[in-house]
C-alpha positions in Angstrom: 249.0 37.2 -29.7 249.5 33.6 -30.8 252.5 31.3 -30.0 254.7 28.6 -31.0 255.7 26.1 -28.3 259.0 23.9 -28.8 260.0 20.6 -27.2 262.4 18.3 -27.2 262.9 14.5 -25.8 264.8 12.0 -25.7 263.6 8.0 -25.4 266.0 6.4 -22.8 265.8 2.7 -22.0 266.2 1.8 -18.2 268.4 -0.9 -18.4 270.8 -2.5 -20.8 269.0 -4.3 -23.9 268.2 -8.0 -23.1 269.4 -10.8 -26.2 266.9 -13.1 -27.5 268.3 -16.2 -28.6 269.0 -20.4 -27.8 270.4 -21.1 -25.0 272.7 -24.5 -25.1 272.4 -25.6 -22.1 268.2 -25.1 -22.2 267.7 -26.4 -25.3 265.7 -23.8 -26.2 265.7 -19.7 -26.9 265.9 -18.2 -23.7 266.8 -14.2 -22.4 270.2 -13.4 -21.7 270.9 -10.3 -19.7 273.6 -8.0 -19.5 276.0 -9.2 -16.1 277.5 -5.6 -16.0 281.2 -7.8 -16.6 283.5 -8.0 -18.8 286.3 -10.1 -20.0 289.5 -9.4 -20.9 292.0 -11.7 -22.4 295.5 -11.4 -23.7 297.3 -13.2 -26.4 301.0 -11.5 -27.0 300.3 -7.9 -27.0 296.7 -8.7 -28.9 293.5 -7.9 -26.9 290.2 -9.3 -26.4 287.1 -7.7 -24.8 283.3 -9.0 -23.9 280.2 -7.9 -22.7 279.3 -10.8 -20.6 275.6 -11.4 -21.3 274.0 -14.8 -19.1 270.9 -16.8 -19.8 268.4 -15.4 -17.1 267.5 -19.7 -16.7 270.7 -21.8 -16.3 273.1 -18.7 -16.3 275.1 -20.2 -19.0 277.1 -17.2 -20.6 277.1 -15.9 -24.0 280.0 -13.2 -24.4 279.8 -10.2 -27.2 283.5 -8.8 -28.6 283.6 -5.4 -28.3 287.5 -5.3 -29.1 288.7 -8.6 -31.3 292.5 -9.0 -31.5 293.3 -5.3 -30.9 296.7 -3.8 -30.0 296.8 -2.7 -26.0 298.2 0.9 -27.4 295.2 1.4 -29.2 292.7 1.2 -27.0 292.5 4.7 -24.8 294.0 3.6 -20.8 290.9 4.9 -19.0 288.4 2.8 -21.1 290.7 -0.4 -20.6 290.7 0.0 -16.9 287.6 0.3 -16.9 287.3 -2.9 -18.6 289.6 -4.6 -15.8 287.3 -2.8 -13.0 284.4 -4.2 -14.8 282.9 -0.6 -14.4 279.5 -0.9 -14.4 278.3 2.5 -16.3 280.6 0.9 -19.1 279.3 -2.0 -19.4 275.6 -0.3 -19.1 277.0 2.0 -21.6 277.6 -1.3 -23.8 274.6 -2.8 -23.2 272.8 0.3 -25.2 275.3 0.4 -27.7 273.2 -0.7 -31.1 276.2 -1.5 -33.5 277.8 -3.6 -30.8 274.7 -6.5 -31.0 274.5 -5.5 -34.7 278.6 -6.7 -35.0 277.5 -9.9 -32.6 274.4 -10.5 -34.5 272.6 -11.1 -31.7 268.8 -10.4 -30.9 267.3 -7.7 -29.6 264.2 -8.2 -27.2 262.8 -4.7 -28.0 259.2 -5.6 -26.3 260.8 -6.4 -23.1 262.6 -2.9 -23.4 261.3 0.0 -20.9 262.5 3.3 -21.2 261.4 6.6 -20.5 260.8 10.3 -22.0 262.9 12.6 -20.9 262.3 16.2 -21.4 265.6 18.0 -22.7 264.2 21.7 -23.0 260.6 23.7 -23.5 260.9 26.8 -25.5 257.8 29.3 -26.3 258.2 31.4 -29.4 255.7 34.3 -30.9 254.5 33.3 -34.0 251.9 34.5 -37.0 250.8 31.1 -37.2 248.5 30.7 -34.6 249.2 29.1 -31.8 251.1 25.4 -32.6 253.3 22.9 -30.9 256.7 21.0 -32.5 258.0 17.9 -30.6 260.5 16.8 -31.4 261.5 12.7 -29.8 264.9 12.0 -30.6 265.4 8.0 -30.0 269.5 7.9 -30.0 269.3 4.0 -29.0 267.3 3.0 -32.3 263.9 1.9 -30.1 261.6 0.3 -32.2 259.0 2.4 -31.4 255.9 3.4 -33.5 255.0 6.5 -33.8 251.3 6.5 -32.8 252.9 5.3 -29.3 255.5 8.0 -29.2 253.0 10.7 -29.9 250.5 9.2 -27.2 252.5 8.7 -24.4 254.2 11.9 -24.7 251.2 13.9 -25.0 249.0 11.6 -22.3 246.4 10.4 -24.6 245.3 7.3 -25.7 246.3 5.8 -29.2 242.9 6.0 -30.5 243.0 10.0 -29.5 246.1 10.2 -31.1 244.5 8.3 -33.9 241.5 10.5 -33.8 243.5 13.8 -33.6 245.8 12.9 -37.2 242.2 11.5 -39.4 241.1 15.2 -38.7 244.9 16.5 -39.1 245.4 18.3 -35.9 248.5 16.0 -35.9 251.3 15.2 -38.4 254.1 13.7 -38.0 257.1 12.9 -40.0 260.4 10.8 -39.4 263.9 12.3 -39.8 267.7 10.4 -38.9 265.6 8.2 -35.3 263.9 11.3 -34.7 259.9 11.7 -35.0 259.0 15.5 -35.3 255.5 16.1 -33.9 252.9 18.8 -35.2 250.4 20.2 -33.5 247.9 22.6 -34.4 246.5 23.7 -30.7 242.6 24.3 -31.2 240.7 25.5 -27.9 
């Protein structure tokens, strides 16, 4: 009996993204890291909320705007209270929010990101097409990782072994909306 094995993974960063930018105090480009703290500033009935990043070298701060000139009533009460409480989980969530970095024109240092592949589920189905494996790797944080590197890490192979399997046609892949799909014919 032949089977089709389906496995789904998700790439999860271990920590907030680091920003790489020019520091006015250091006089050169340095890394800024998430302090897991917010700055909340009210001006009348308008609110500004920033996620505070800090230069790794001199502790100069960089504020990434989350909300600018928003009415207090437009922010959910629980979230607003979390900003006031410097909720670390919320700061982590915003520290991995790609749109926040784009909005603030902040350059993420993709080379310093450490991440894990988390297996979401595995399914085995009967098949008439021989023994095959379909692996889906979701990349919701849009990390810049080469497909061959992802395949190697998930399958526990070297990149040269993956390249060899690709050349032989034993592995094929395609990318659809932040999702890498790998097709592998199982040859024993």
